[in-house]
Residue, then its C-alpha position, 0 to 999 in steps of 0.5 A: m694543517s700541521l705545516l701552518t701550525s709549525i710556521w705560525s709557531n715560529r716567531n720569525y715567520r710570524m714577523a715576516m708575515f706581519v711586515a708583508l701584510l703591512a706593505i700590501a696595506w700601504l700599497l693598496s691605500g695609494v690606489v684606493g685612497p688619495g687617488d679616489t679623492l683626486d679623481n672625485e675632485e677633478a670630476v666635481t671641478g672639471v679641471a685637470n692639474p695644469e702643467p707648469v707655465m712661464r710668465v714672461q714680459a713682452q713689448r709691442v714694437e712697431a716698424q719705423s722708417y730707417a735710413t740704410q747705410a753702407l759702412i766703409n773705412g775712411h780718413t779725413e783729407a783737406n778740402r784743398s792742398v796747394r803747393l805755393r811755388a815761386e814765379l821768379d828767381g831770387v833770395i828769400i828775405g821774408l817768411p812772415v808766417s810760421e808753419g801751422s799758422s792760419v792765414r787769410r787770403g792775400e797774406v804774404i807767405c814768402e818774400i823774394e829779394a827785389e834786386d833791380r826790379l823796382e827800378k825797372l818798374a819805375l823806368a817802365e812807368a816813366a816810358r809809359r807816361k812819355a808814350e801817352l803824352d806823345y800819343a796825345g800830341a800826335i792826336r792834336l796834330k792830326m786834328k790840325g792836319l799836320q800828322s799823317d796816318t803812318a805817324m799816328a800808327q807809329q805813335q800807337v805802337f810806341l804807346a802799346r809797347a810802353k804799356a806792355d813793358y810797364t805791365q811786365a815790370k809790375v807783375l815781376v814786382d808783385n811776384l816778389k811776394v808769394r801770397a795765400p790764394f785762400d784762407g787756410v793753414v800753412n802746413s809746411r815751408a820748403v825754404e828758410l831765410g837766405d835760401f835761393i829759390r828758382r822759378g817753379e820751386e816750392c815755397a810752402t804748402l797751404l791746406d784748406l780744412d774748412p770744410v774737411l773731407v772724409v773720403g773712402e772707397v766703395s765697391e761696385n756693388q754699393v756704388g749704385q745704391l748711394i744717394p748723392g747729396g744725402l746726409a752721411s756720418a763718420q765715426l772718427q778716432r776717440g769716438t768723435l762723430v761728425q756729419g756732412k753731405l755726400r758731395y762726390i762719387s767717382q765715375q771711374a773705379q780705381e785701377v788697382t782696387r776697382a773701387y770708387r772714391v767718395e767724399v763727404a764734406v764736413q764743416n770744420p770751424g776753427n780747423a778742429l779736425r785734422g787731415g789723416l784721421s781714420g774712421r768709419l764712414a756711413l753713407p746713405t743708401g735709402e730707407i726701409l721699414a725696420h724695428h729698433i730693439n735691444s741687442s740682448l733680445l737677439t738669439l740664434d736658432d739651431r742653424g745658427e741664424l739670427g732671430v728673436r722670439i715673439l708671441d702670436e695672438n694666442n700667446r704662443v711662442d714663435f721664433v722669427n729670423v731677422t736681418l741686422v741692418g744697423d745699430g745706434d741709439g742704445g739698440v739695433w735695427v732689424s728687418g724681417l718682422s711684421d709691422l707690429v709684433t709682440l716681442i718677448t723682452v724678459g724670459q725669452e731664453y727660458v721658453s721654446v717655440g710652441d709654448i703658451v705663456r703668461v704675458e705681462l706687457v710693458d711700456s715701449e719706453q721701458d729699458f731692458d738693458s738688464p740681463s734676460r731672466p724669467v719672471e717666474v719659472t712656474a705658476p703660483k701654487s694655487d694654480l698648480m697644486p691639487a686641492s688636497e695638497q693645498r688644504s694640507i699646506a694650509e693646515d700646516d701653516q695654521 
């Protein structure tokens, strides 16, 4: 008793005991005070404090028919390229068409000096005429019985020889002018005025650029999937997009590359496209069911494989791997999904597989090019806070 009296008489001891009692009272107030109120509230309402939930936007996407394509590198070529060659010897005296000019079929490209060929043609024509007259006279004598069969045969030989000589002379004169065999463009000339050209030597090169060909090579794994006559497209330099038909697939692989040549014919009015333009060729290989989605919705799983996040009928998040089959029209085409899926379009990076989320469905035509972001990280205060805290906040606001 004397010890307690001495402790109580010490002022420092009295202060320490007072502080300790206050701390114990504060700790006990947390156990028996608000906790009891919260338990009573839960007992009355029957609803426990919910965990924070995510609100996301989603869109129902239906599978569509998609034409699959094989993508290869290609380049443009002329439909026809012909080297016009001289058919006789002579001096070039005329080049009426300049390089790069468009010509019509039959126009003169190069002209060779005639020399004595015109005179020989006139002589051959006169000899033919005389042979025709002699043969006509022999027929009249034969009808009168004054011409033998041997003489008639001889006259036929003379007439046939005269006609052959005339035809040969006329061909030589016609060959003095090298003409365009089809509509095209004079790409280059190999001679100039005054040059001596020999039979078989090149005069000029003529290109047929309408249609123009986009050519490339496909591997042996792809060639069996191509559709002859199918619609194909090519993305050329400077973003030029052209379309045409797959008109040719080689039946024999190239010796070096072991690839097969393919040709797509593209209409080219006015020769707007030139030969030799490089580009990317898309060839038809068939049709599949695929989904057209925004490329920003694609993500990777833990294994680094491509996929998207979707919702099931209970608004639970799921991850499905997809295969990229094409792009275009402001998005990408993927396969691997069911025919109709609910695709998370906004907030997919902030949820995990198995989460149950609040969903706001959006129109399928809405644009989702903006960066992915959550609509609301947590649910409203009224849904997440205990009733006691809600009343406290309301009193503070008042």
